[in-house]
N, C-alpha and C positions, 0 to 999 in steps of 0.2 A: 423075455425078461431078461434084465442085466444080472449080472453076478451080483451076490451078497458084498456090499463093502465092509470090511471087517471093522476098518478103522474108524468108522462113523456109527458102526452097530444100527444102521438104519437099512431097512428095506427102500431100494429103488428101483424103479423100472420107467421105461419110456413113456413121456406124457400124451396127452390125447389133442395137443397142437391144435387145439379151438380157438384161443385168443392167447394175446400177451395178459400179465398179470398172474393172480394169484388166486387159485378155488377150492376150495375146502370141498372133497368129494368123501363118498362113504370107504373108498379104498384107499383114501390116501391125500396129500395135499398136489396140485397139478400146479406146476409153475411155467409161465412161458416166457420167454425173453428175444427181445429183438436184437439183433447183432449183425451188423454188417463187416464187421473187425476181426472175427475169429470167434472159437467156439467159447460161450461162457461158462462161467463156474458159479455155483450156488454158494453163497457164505450164510450159514446159518448161525444163529446167536439165541442164546437163552433171554426171555424178556428181560429187559432192562439193562443186560450187557452190551456193552462196544467192543467186546471179544470175539471173536467168529469162535464157536465150538468146533466147528467142522466146514470141511470144503468138500463140494460135491461137483466134479464136471457134469455138465450137460452130454447127452448123447450126439454123436456127430452128426445124426439126419440133422437137415435143413429145408424148411418149406420156402420157396420164392417169397422174398420180401424179407428174409433174414430170421423167421420165426423157429428158435429151438424150444422143446419142450420137455420136461421133465418131472417125474411123480415121486413123492416121497412118503412113506408110511410113518408118521408121525404119533406118539401116543396122546399127546395132547398139544394140538394145532395152535390154540390160541398162547401156548406158553413160551411160542418162538418167533424170531424177528429174522429179517433176511436181507440182503444186497446181494448186488452180482458182479463178478470180476470179470473184465474183460482186458486180457493184455495188459495184467497189472495194475489195472485201473479200476477201483471200486465204485460200481455206479448204484445210486438208490432206483429201485424201479420207478418209470415214471407212470406207472399204471397200478401201482399198490394203491390199495383200498384203504389203507389206514397207514399212518405215519409216525414213527417214533423218533425220539430227539428234540421236539421242538413245542414241547409240551410249557414253557414259560415265553410269552410273548416279548418281544424285543429284545431278548439277549442272543448275544454273537455266537454261542457255543466254541466249543474248541476247535482246533483245524483238524482233528483226525478224520480220515476219511471214513470212519465207522460210526461217528458220532450219529448222522441220519439213516434210518433204518426203515426198511417195508415193516409193518406189523401183519402177521396172518389174522384174518376175522375170526372172531367168536361166534358164539350162538347166532342162531338165526332169529331175525326179531319177529316178534308176533306182530302184525298189521291191525288182527282184530276184522273190524267190518269199516276200515278207513275206505273211502272213496273221495275222488276228485271234486270240488263244488263245481268245476265246468261254468264260470263265470263269463258270460258274452262281456266284450270291451267294454259295450255301451252302459253296463252296470256297475262297472268297476271303480274304485277309489283308491287309488296305489300311495303306497306310503314307502319312502325310499329310506332305508337305515343301514347304520354300520353296526354288527351284531355284538363288538366288545363297547363302542362308543356309546350305544344308546343306555346303557345302565350302567356303565363304570363308574359313573359319579356316585360319591357316599349318599348324595340326595336324591337318589335314584327309586329309595323305596324297596329294593328287593332284598332277597337273600343272597343270591348268586351273581354278583354283578358283573358283568363283562361278558357275559356267558350264554349259550343257548337257553339255560334254564332261565336266566335272567330276563331274556325275551320271553318267552314263554309266561312268566308271571304278570308280565305288562298286556298280554292278550286281551283283558276283561277292559283294560283302559283303551285300547286300540280299536275294541268291539263298538264300545260305548260312542267314540268319536265319530263310526262311520265308516271306517278302514276294512277293506274286504280283500285288499290284495298288499302283501309285503314285498317290496324288491330291496333284496339284499345285496349289500357291495360285498365284493368277494371273501366267501367263506369256506373256500377250497384251501388246501394247504400250499401257502405261498410263503416265499423267504422275506421277511419284513427287513431284513438287514439288507442297505444298500452299502456296498463295501467301498464304494468311491464316492465323492460328492457329484452332484450335477456339473458343478462348475470345473470340473475336472482337476480340483487340486487335491492331493490327497496326504500333501504334506503336514498341514496345518487347516484348522476351523477358522472362519471369520471370527472376528472378536464377539459379535452380536450372538452368535451361535453357540460359540463354546461358553460365554456368560449364562445363556439360557439353559444350555445341556447343564452346568456345575448347579446352578439354582435349583434345578429340577430334581436332581438326585439328591441335594440336601433335602428339600422338601420333602421329598418321597421318605428319606430314612428316618427325619423327627417323625414323619405321622406314623410310619410302621412301629417305632420304637415305642408312641404315646398310645398308640391302639394297634396293637399285634392283631386284632382279630380282622382288621380290614386288608390282611393277606389274602383273605377269602379262599380260594382252592388251592393257593399256592403251598400246600403242605410240604413240598418238597423241593421249594425255591430256595436256591442258595443266596446266604446274604447279600444284600445290595454292595456294590463297590464303593468305597468311598469316592468322592467326586474328583480328587485330585490323581485318582488312578486312570480315569475316564478323560480328563481334559486335554492331558500334554499331546496324546495321540489318536485324534479323532477322525478316522478314516472311512467311519461308516455312520451312517445315520437310519430311521427306521421308516420304514415304507407303510406307513400306517394305513393307507386306505388298501393297499394289496392290488393294484393293478400292475401284474407284471407276470413272467412263468412262474409256474409252479407244479405241484402234483396234485393234477387237476381231478382225479379220483377219490380226493380223500378229504375229508370234511377237516376244518383245522382244530387242530387239536387242543389249542391254547385257548380256543373259545369256548371250550368244557369247562364244567366246573370239577368234573374229574377224567383227566387229558385221555387216560386210557378207555374212556367209554365215550369217546366223541360221538364217534357212529351211532350208538344208541340214544344219544343225547337229542342227536340233531333228529333223528327220526322221531323221539317223544316231540319235538317242537311240529314238527311238521303232522303228525295226528292229531296234535291239538288245536292248531291252526286250521284243519280239514274240518274237525268237529263243530268250530264255530263258523264254517261257511268261508273260511279265509284263505285265497290261494297265495302260494309261494313261489315267486321268481328269484332265481338265482343269477345274478351277473358273472361273465366269465370273459376274461381278457386272453385272446389266443394272440401272440405275436408272429412273426415270420417264420419264428423256428417251427411251428406247431403246422405238422400235416392233415389233411382233411381226413384222412383214415383215423388219427387218434381223434380228433376233434368230435368227429361223428359217434365214436364210440363212447366218447366222455358223456354226451350229453344224452346217449341214448341208456348209459348205464345210471345215471342220476336219475331219470324218469322214471327205471324200472325198481332200481334197488331204493330210492328216497322218495318216490312216489311225488317228484317235483313237477309243478304244475307248468312251466314253461322256463325261459331262458332270455336272458338280455345280453348277445353277444357284441364283443367288439373285436373284431377281427376286419381283414383287408375284404376287400368287395365280392372276390371270386369265391371265397369261403362260405360267406352270406348265400350267394346265388345256389350255391350246391345242397347248403343247408334246407334251404325252401322245397326241395325237392325231395327228403328226406320222408319216409313213411310216418315218422314220429311226430311231425308237425300237422298231422291231418285232426289229433287229438289233443297236441301241447302246444302252448305259445310259444311263439319265436318273435324277439323285439330285436330291432336291428335301427342303425342310424338312419339308413335311407336304402330302398329297393328299388330298383328300374323298373320300366315298365314290361319288359319281356319277363322278368321274374313275377311280376304280379298277374300277368296274362296267363302264366302257369298255373294260378288258383283262382281265375276267376268264376270257375264253375263249382267252387265248395261251397257248402251249405252253410257252415260259419266260418266267420273271419279268425284267423289264428296269427295273421301277420300282423307287427304294430311298428310303425315307423317313430323313433325316438330321438330329435335333437333340438337346437336350440332356438329354432325359428319362431316358434310360440312365444315364448319368453321374451326374445329380443326385442320383437316387436311389439308386443303389450308393455314390456316396460318402457319402450320409448314413450307411448302416450301416457302411461301412469305418472313421468316425471315432466309431461306437459309439452314435449317436443311437437313440432308442427309437421303436416303431412305425414300423418300417422295414420289417419281414420281408413284408409282404402284396404292398408294392409291389416290393420287390427279387424275390420268387418269381416276378411277373408280368414283370418285365425279362428275366429268365434263360432263361424260357421262350419270349417272344414273337417269332412269326417267322410271318407271315401268309402264307397261300397266294396271294396277289393281290399282292403285293409285299415286296420284302426291308425289313429294317433295319438301320441302321448303329450298330454298339454302339462306344463310346470313353468312355473315363474322364479324357483331357485331349485338348486340340486346339489350334489355333494360338490361339485367343483365351482366354486364360484362364493358369492354372498349369501349369508343366510335371509331369511325376510327381513328381520329387524335392520340388519347391515345394507340391505337395499336402500333402505329409506334413511340410513344414519350417515353414511359414509359417500362423497364423491369420486374418492379413489381407493384403491387398495392399500392396505398397511401390511406389508409382509415382512417386515424386517427380521423379526423372530426365526422366519426361515433360512436364514444366513447365506443369501444369495443375492444381497443388497437390491432386493425390492425388483429384480429381475424376471422372478418367476411369476406366475399368474397373468390372468388377461389383463390388457389396459381399457378394455372396451365392457363397460361393467352396465351402462346405461342406468345409473343408480342417481341419487338426489339427494343430499342429506337434511333436507326440509329447511334449511338457514343456517346450520351452524355444524362443524363436521365432528363426526364422535359424540360419547356422552354428554348429555347437557340436564340443565336443571329448569330450564325455561318450561313453563306450563304451555304456550301456545306451541313450541316447537316439539314438545312430548304429543300434544293432542293431535296434530298434522300428523305425526308418524303414525300414531294407532289408527288413523282414518287411511291413511295410503296402506298400511297392512290389509287393513279390511277391503279396500278397493282392489287390491291386487288378489285377493281371495276370490272376491267378486268375479273378476275377470277371468277367472281360471276355473271355479266351481260353476259359473252360469254358461260356461262354452259349451259347444258340442264338443267330442273326443272324450278321452279318456284322463282324466286331472292325475296328478302325480303332486304328492306333499313331502317335504323334505322333512326328517324327523326332530322336533323341536322346535320348528316355525310356529307350530297352533301355539304357540304359549312363549314368542319371541326369544327365541336363543339365540345367541351371538357368539363371534367367533372374532369379536374384536376390529372388524374391517379384514380381518385376512382372506383374501379369497382363494389361497390356494394352500392349505392346511394340511398337506399330503404327509409331512414328515413329524405331525406332534400327536403322539400319544398322551395326553395330559389333558387338564381342565380346558385349554383351549379348542380342543375338538370335541370333547365330550358332551354330549347333552347336559345340560345345567336342569335339571329338575328342580331347582329351589324357585324358578321362573313359572312355574306351574302355577302357583299359588296366587304370584302377586300379578300375572297378566291373565287372571282366569276372564276377564272380559274376552278376550282375542279367541280364547279355547273355545268358552261358550258359544261365539259369533261363528267360528269353523263349524263345532258340531252342528249347529243349527242350518247354517249353510248346505252343509253337505245333504242334512235332511230336506231341507228345502229341493235341491235338486232331485234327490230321489223320489219325492212326491209327483214330481212335474215332469212327467216322461219326455213333453217337448224337449226339455234341456238335455236330454240324452238319449237321441234317439238311434235307429241301427244304421242308418246313411242319411246322407247330406241333404240338409232342406234345400229346395229348390228356388225359394223367393217367389213361386209364382202360385197360383189358385188352382192346383192340380184336382182340388175337389169339386169345383164348380159352387161353392160355396159362400163367395161373395168377398172371401179374406184370403191372402196370401200365406204360406205356413211361416213363413219370414217375412218382415217389410223394415223399411228404415224411414226415421223420422227426423227433424229437426224442429225447426220454429214454426215449418209448415208441414203439416199432415202428411204422408205418403211421399215426402220427399228428403231425402237423406244429403244433407249439406256437406259435403266430402272436400271443400274446397281447402288447400292447404294451411290457411292460417286457422282453419277450426279445430277445437279439441272434445267437442260434443256429439254424441250422436244417441238415438233412441232407437230400441228395438223393440218390435212387436210379435209376439209368437201365437200363432190360432193353434190352440190345444185339440183342436178337431183333428188335424193330422196325425194325434197320438191316440186317438179314439177316447178323447177327453170331451170336456166341454168349458168356455171360458178363453180368456186370453190373457198372455203376461204382457207387461211393458216394461224394459230395461233402460233407464237412462243412465247413460255413461257420460258424467262431465270432469272432463280432466285439467280442465282451465282454472286458472285462478280467480276466474270472476262468475259470478251467477249466470245462468241462461235459461231461457224460458222455451219449454217443450210443448208443441200442438198435441192436443189428443183426439187419436183418430174416434171418428163416430161408430158408437156401439149398438148392438142390437139392443131392439126395445126391452125394456125394464132392468138393463144390466148397467153397470156404471164401475169407475174406477174406483179401487182402495190401495191407499199406499201400506206397504207392507214393511218394507225395507229402507232404511235411511242410514247409509254408512257414518253420515256427520252427524248422527246420533251417538250419546255414549251407548244407550241400548238400541241397537241398531233394528232388531226386530221389534216390531210395534207391536203393543199389546192391542186388542180388541178395540177396548175404550178409548186408546189415543189413536187410533187410526182415521188420517184423514180421508174424507171420501169425497169424489168429485161426481157430482151427478151432473150438472148441466153446464161446467166450465169448458172452455175448448182450450184451456192451456194450465200449466202447472209449472212451478220454477223450482230447478235443482240448485243447490247451493255450489260454491267452488269445490273443485275435487272431491266429488260425490259422485257414489254409484245410488240410485233410487229405483225401487223395484214396486211395481204396481200389478195389482193382480184383479181380475173382476168378480162380482159379487150381484145379487139379486138386489135392487132398489129397496127393496121392503123387508131386508134381515135386520135390520136397525134403523133408530133416527140417525140422520146423516151429522157429522159434526163438519161446521162450515169450514171450508178451506182457507188456504190465505194463499194469494197470488204471490206474494213474496215470503220466503221462510226468513224467518228471523233469527240467522246466522249472520256470525262475524266473518267478513271475508278475508282471504288470505291475501295479505299484498306480498308475499314473497316473490322473488325474481327467480328464474333458473339460473 
């Protein structure tokens, strides 16, 4: 036991050297600090103060790796905050479980080294009977969102906009849509202030960005003066600065997305309605999701400065402390290789951009798939066919069936980095001028098509074609094997005005616009019904890849391709249409599905394979129709026909029924649909 320090009036002792960070124990608060440059000093602050109340040197004992440990007896630990000082440099604990000083999103803060502090956690959270849903990848429909941007708009209809509680309020909506897994963009405590412009210029901003910033600040001021309640949880927020105060010297911008270094062990305080209770509010969110059988995946970005020890400790901490179901990790390949070997990922999900064969072989004998690959491969190949490019059918047919036994595959048509679904069918090129980088940022390869005119239009024909193309994109994704991922707001045609890289916008451009939900209800209904259709038909979301052969000796392969000739997939480079038939016997069900993809600007005829006796084909989905899910009385039945016609740029789905279910409606060889004469 060390001597009593009379200057601080706190009883101090040598710590337990368990790990870095801070832990509240029965006999005191244990602090662990890693230092390779000298003996650290603990700085203690009263809660909310940026002036240290006392300084306590750590014992000189140092474990291999540079770990120092100290225990302090505090009367009310949650009333204190802390930092470390090493050789006159004040350092905020990178392992801190909570962070103080970043309660307001997008505020630069002061230059004081005491502004950001670690916070000592308070009472233990009561998880009650919380349990992980443990959903298999083949049954998951993933939904990627930004916690702040998802409900920040005043039209979001929630009480606590831009917060964990606001997201909780939207759980019933997501549940009804058919979502059972949330993928959160960075929700750990990151620094959203970029101190230097990406272009390298800190002396001044470009004219376009300066003007945008001034307009945004002025608009925010006017809105908050007129509607003070819109300040939401910002009861302690300082008044907004005048536009003129910020415009002349703009050496920073907002990292709205959050991909970058951070305090990886702490939930983001500014995403909480009460920042001091961020940890509790985040846990409430997890509990609510789990009670609705919805999983929560967290995205983490680890740069080269992050070592494996810290990363593994971080993920293990979130799994144990916050009951997180899995992680989407962005890090160098060597880190992902090591993470796969962690015991944590025998029952938690790990999503990476790519896994090597050696890594996958390490997990080949595991009972459940816990690894998933998430990259742009599916998106790029399917977008090319969607817009009508040639020589795409081979890669497309591979994407819609890809579903390895060793790991899952995440399929998406859009994600945060790129166009939204509406912008994908409304813009031929990016429009990133508002980012202040003269359009140099963001990918130039979007594989998009504006359907005849760039941007916002009023022409009915173009608007109808865009609606059809969005439904086609959703059909490609939700009727494919693998795990589909939706981007928040895409289900009701949210737009970013053609900006494919709005990483620096914390405003209406990047916030989800919920006013469109009512106007674009047709699309939301279509997505909800398509998710339900997918879940109803197990053959569309199998545990492993379909072989394309008759493994059951039942006379039909699990998956077969067709064209104007039955049992023949015409994959010639100039073709843009393909038929896919699924035999549901391979999913321990009965019947067949036929999905016809015609992305050509002309109608095409598809041959109908011969079915077992007393069964016939029935049309159930047609994306060329306003009501794409066809009601029973309106469904076209194909009893003796050998062919059916699919309109231009349309996905049509047939399923089998018994012939005697109802009187058959005569089919038409050619659908009465106007042909799209547009060119690419």
